[in-house]
C-alpha positions, 0 to 999 in steps of 0.5 A: 602248210607242209615243208617242200624238201626241194625247189625241184618239187615246186616245178619252177620254170628254168628262170624266175624271169618267166613269171609274167613274161609277155614275149620271149624271142629266141630268134630261132625262126618261129617268131612272127617278126618282120625283117626289114633291110640287111637282116641275117640270122647267125649262130649266137652265144646261145642259140641263134642271133640276129646280125643287123646292118645299117638301118636294118631292123626287126619289128613285131606289130604286137610288141609295145602294146602298153601305155606310156605309164606302164612298166616293162623290161627289155633284156638283150645281149648286144654286140655293136659294131659301132658306139651308136644306134637304137635298141628299142623304139616305138612309133605309131 
């Protein structure tokens, strides 16, 4: 094997978390998310953010296509108005 002088020569993605990534929702309007209720897309710390009021939510029919024992990770930045609410749920 030959030595690789720099990581740039490996052409790595911007972040290592992209390996095995199934979805990355940037909230820039290109995702196929269904908005229900008082949903507003606003400027965020990085790109756009979503402002949800009350029972408002975003849904993706293809998200959660895994079994009970399958592993997954959810990452998001949250700035709640109140100390209650749901970040992730799965219903059938």
